[in-house]
C-alpha positions in Angstrom: -3.2 35.2 21.9 -0.2 34.0 23.8 3.3 34.8 22.9 3.5 32.0 20.3 0.6 33.5 18.2 0.0 36.9 16.8 -2.9 38.0 14.6 -2.3 40.3 11.7 -5.8 40.1 10.2 -9.0 38.2 10.6 -12.2 38.1 8.5 -15.3 36.0 9.1 -17.8 35.5 6.2 -20.7 33.2 6.0 -21.5 30.5 3.4 -25.1 29.4 3.3 -26.1 26.2 1.5 -29.7 26.5 0.1 -31.8 23.4 -0.1 -31.8 23.5 -3.9 -29.5 25.5 -6.4 -26.4 27.4 -5.7 -25.0 28.6 -2.4 -25.0 32.2 -1.3 -22.7 34.1 0.9 -23.0 36.8 3.6 -19.9 39.0 3.0 -18.2 41.0 5.8 -16.8 44.0 4.1 -14.0 44.9 6.7 -11.7 42.8 8.9 -13.0 41.8 12.3 -11.6 43.7 15.3 -8.5 42.0 16.7 -9.8 41.9 20.3 -9.6 39.3 23.0 -12.5 37.2 21.5 -10.6 37.1 18.1 -7.5 36.0 19.9 -9.2 33.2 21.7 -10.9 32.0 18.5 -7.6 31.8 16.6 -5.8 30.2 19.6 -8.4 27.5 19.6 -8.3 27.0 15.8 -4.5 26.9 15.7 -4.4 24.4 18.5 -7.2 22.1 17.0 -5.5 22.3 13.6 -2.2 21.3 15.1 -3.5 18.4 17.1 -5.9 17.0 14.4 -4.6 13.8 12.8 -4.9 13.0 9.1 -3.4 16.1 7.5 -2.2 16.3 3.9 0.7 18.5 2.6 1.6 20.0 -0.7 2.5 23.1 -2.7 0.6 25.3 -5.2 -0.5 24.0 -8.5 1.3 25.6 -11.5 -2.1 26.1 -13.3 -3.2 29.4 -11.9 -6.0 29.7 -14.4 -7.9 26.8 -12.8 -6.3 27.3 -9.4 -6.3 31.0 -8.6 -5.1 30.8 -4.9 -1.4 31.2 -5.7 -2.1 34.4 -7.8 -4.3 35.7 -4.9 -1.6 35.0 -2.2 1.1 36.7 -4.5 -1.1 39.8 -4.8 -1.6 39.9 -1.1 1.9 39.1 0.1 4.4 40.1 -2.6 2.7 42.7 -4.8 0.5 44.1 -2.0 -2.1 45.0 -4.6 -4.8 43.5 -2.5 -5.8 44.5 1.1 -6.8 41.7 3.4 -10.6 42.4 3.2 -10.4 42.2 -0.7 -8.3 39.1 -0.5 -10.7 37.3 1.8 -13.6 38.3 -0.4 -12.0 36.9 -3.5 -11.0 33.6 -1.8 -14.6 33.3 -0.6 -15.9 33.7 -4.1 -13.4 31.0 -5.1 -14.5 28.7 -2.3 -18.2 29.2 -3.2 -17.4 28.2 -6.8 -15.8 25.0 -5.7 -18.6 24.1 -3.4 -21.1 24.7 -6.1 -19.2 22.9 -8.8 -18.7 19.8 -6.6 -22.2 20.1 -5.2 -20.7 19.8 -1.7 -23.2 19.9 1.1 -21.2 22.3 3.3 -22.1 25.6 5.0 -21.0 27.6 7.9 -18.7 30.5 8.9 -15.6 31.0 6.6 -12.7 32.2 8.5 -9.7 33.8 6.7 -6.8 35.0 8.9 -3.2 35.8 8.8 -1.4 34.7 11.8 2.1 34.4 13.1 2.5 30.9 14.7 5.8 30.1 16.4 7.5 32.6 14.2 6.0 31.4 11.0 3.8 33.9 8.9 0.7 31.8 8.0 -2.7 32.1 6.2 -5.4 30.0 7.8 -8.7 29.1 6.1 -11.5 27.2 8.0 -15.1 26.4 7.5 -16.6 26.6 11.1 -20.0 25.2 12.0 -22.3 25.8 14.9 -23.5 23.3 17.5 -26.0 23.7 20.3 -24.7 23.8 23.8 -26.2 24.7 27.3 -25.5 27.6 29.5 -26.8 28.4 33.0 -28.1 32.0 33.4 -27.7 34.3 36.4 -31.1 33.1 37.7 -29.8 29.5 37.5 -32.1 28.9 34.5 -31.1 26.6 31.7 -30.7 28.0 28.1 -29.6 26.7 24.8 -26.6 28.4 23.4 -25.2 28.0 19.9 -21.4 28.0 19.7 -18.6 27.1 17.2 -18.0 23.4 16.9 -14.2 23.0 17.0 -14.3 19.3 18.0 -16.2 18.7 14.7 -13.8 20.8 12.6 -13.3 19.0 9.2 -12.5 21.8 6.7 -9.4 23.8 7.4 -6.0 24.6 5.8 -2.8 26.6 6.4 -0.3 28.2 3.9 3.1 28.8 5.5 4.1 32.1 3.7 7.7 31.9 4.9 8.2 28.4 3.5 6.4 29.4 0.2 8.7 32.4 -0.3 11.8 30.3 0.5 10.8 27.8 -2.3 10.1 24.9 0.2 8.8 21.7 -1.2 5.8 21.7 1.1 4.1 24.7 2.5 0.4 23.9 2.4 -1.2 21.8 5.0 -5.0 20.7 5.1 -7.2 18.4 7.1 -8.2 15.4 5.1 -11.6 15.3 6.7 -14.2 12.7 6.1 -15.3 11.4 2.7 -14.4 13.6 -0.1 -14.0 16.7 2.0 -10.3 17.0 1.2 -10.8 17.0 -2.6 -12.8 20.1 -3.2 -11.0 22.0 -0.4 -7.5 21.0 -1.6 -8.5 22.4 -4.9 -9.7 25.6 -3.3 -6.3 25.8 -1.8 -4.7 25.2 -5.2 -2.7 22.4 -3.6 -0.8 19.6 -5.3 -0.1 16.8 -2.8 3.5 16.2 -2.2 3.9 12.9 -0.3 7.2 11.2 -1.1 6.7 7.8 0.4 10.4 7.0 0.9 11.2 10.3 2.7 8.0 10.1 4.8 8.8 6.4 5.7 12.3 7.3 6.7 10.9 10.2 8.9 8.4 7.8 10.5 11.0 5.2 11.2 13.3 7.7 12.8 10.5 9.0 14.9 9.5 5.4 16.1 13.2 4.7 16.9 13.5 7.9 18.9 10.2 7.1 20.7 11.4 3.7 21.7 14.6 5.3 23.0 12.7 7.7 25.3 10.2 5.3 26.9 12.6 3.8 29.4 12.1 0.4 28.1 14.4 -2.6 28.7 16.2 -3.9 25.7 13.8 -6.8 24.9 10.7 -4.6 25.1 12.3 -1.9 23.0 13.2 -4.6 20.3 9.7 -5.9 20.4 8.3 -2.5 19.9 10.4 -1.8 16.8 9.8 -5.3 15.5 6.1 -4.8 15.8 6.5 -1.4 14.0 8.4 -3.2 11.1 5.7 -5.9 10.9 2.8 -3.4 10.8 4.5 -1.1 8.2 5.5 -4.0 6.0 2.0 -5.4 6.0 0.8 -1.9 4.9 3.4 -1.9 2.2 2.4 -5.4 1.0 -1.4 -4.6 0.9 -0.9 -1.0 -0.4 -2.7 0.3 2.7 -2.0 4.1 3.4 -0.5 5.0 6.7 -3.1 6.0 9.5 -1.0 7.4 12.3 -3.5 6.6 15.0 -3.9 3.1 13.7 -0.1 2.6 13.6 0.2 3.8 17.2 -2.5 1.5 18.4 -0.7 -1.6 16.9 2.8 -0.6 17.7 2.4 0.6 21.3 -1.0 -0.9 22.5 -0.4 -0.3 26.2 -0.4 3.5 25.8 -1.2 4.3 22.2 -2.0 7.9 22.9 1.6 8.6 23.9 2.8 7.5 20.6 -0.1 9.3 18.7 1.1 12.6 20.3 4.7 11.9 19.1 3.7 11.1 15.6 1.3 14.1 15.3 3.6 16.6 16.6 3.1 19.7 14.5 6.9 20.3 14.3 7.4 16.8 12.7 5.0 17.6 9.8 4.7 13.8 9.2 2.1 13.2 6.5 -0.5 10.4 6.7 -2.0 8.6 3.7 1.3 7.4 2.1 2.1 3.8 1.5 5.3 2.8 3.4 8.4 2.2 1.3 10.0 -1.0 2.3 13.4 0.3 1.6 13.2 2.5 4.6 11.9 -0.1 7.0 15.1 -2.2 7.6 16.6 0.1 10.4 13.7 -0.9 12.6 15.1 -4.5 12.8 18.6 -4.2 11.4 21.9 -2.6 12.6 24.3 -1.4 10.0 27.7 0.2 10.5 31.2 0.5 9.0 34.6 1.4 10.1 37.8 1.9 8.2 38.6 -1.9 7.9 35.1 -3.5 8.1 31.4 -3.2 7.3 28.8 -5.0 9.4 25.0 -5.6 9.2 22.9 -7.8 11.5 19.4 -8.3 12.8 18.3 -6.8 16.1 17.1 -10.3 17.0 20.7 -11.5 16.9 21.4 -9.6 20.1 18.7 -11.5 21.9 19.7 -14.8 20.6 23.3 -14.3 21.4 24.7 -14.8 18.0 25.8 -11.2 18.2 27.3 -10.2 21.6 28.3 -6.6 22.5 30.6 -5.9 25.4 30.2 -2.3 26.4 33.1 -2.4 28.8 35.6 -3.3 26.0 33.5 -1.8 23.1 33.7 -5.1 21.3 31.3 -7.2 19.2 31.6 -11.0 19.2 29.9 -12.9 16.4 29.1 -16.6 16.8 27.9 -19.4 14.4 30.2 -18.0 11.8 29.2 -19.6 8.4 31.6 -22.4 7.1 32.4 -20.5 4.0 33.6 -17.5 5.9 35.3 -19.6 8.5 37.4 -21.2 5.8 38.4 -17.9 4.2 39.5 -16.6 7.7 41.5 -19.6 8.4 43.2 -19.4 5.0 43.8 -15.7 5.4 
């Protein structure tokens, strides 16, 4: 792997879903060799996981009897009473139980790995499936060739062990996938969702404002972008619709939505999707608010365009027009 990734351990098992009855597993008893092929596999998985939209975030459930993952992680990392092969085997047994209990129609290769990613010590879990590709042999003959389907990755999760040991609020991330995939896999991870709408909305608003500042837009275009963002998120609040980052980008920046998608889905941002925007955090998109020792001021962004609020950068002054009659009288009397 490159300098940003380092594999400590990797095990591949197989989960087989029978046509009827319980699933079965093919268990690898020892970790896979950490060779170049393993490094390429993990580099692709880490990249696809980071780039995939629609992730959920959370922390461990307190009920370890019904959610054994936190106890397994503690035995691996803190107590060191489990080696990695035994840890992966126990997590595989737990995953198989969740699949059978929920009658989930899933099968494939179960990857369990411990990887350092950008300095963070992480556990990765993924259910990888095969797809059929085509290769050309030395004799220029055409052959079918099965390979792992990363583009169709739906079941994967990551536990940030540094954040977990530091007592962070969120240290588990998982793909939400299609349908009810997230439900059974989230329970396998022992994860309680932590999506605080107000905090996530503030983070989203700050990111949108920063994005608008970096796009070299003229003032009217920048204002329109932020006003569109306010309208879109306020409509989601009113309807109770959860945030879909790709959908937000498409409506807020329709000329080049992928640029905004890449910003919103930046792994370092850890911005959740699936929360309903909190209206209290939306006002900065359309309203300026400031205070000095002798005054407080709040006005709509549209006031700058209409001329009711005028800023003179040369003198660093604001001029307010159309002063309400009540305020005018108070000022004259004062």
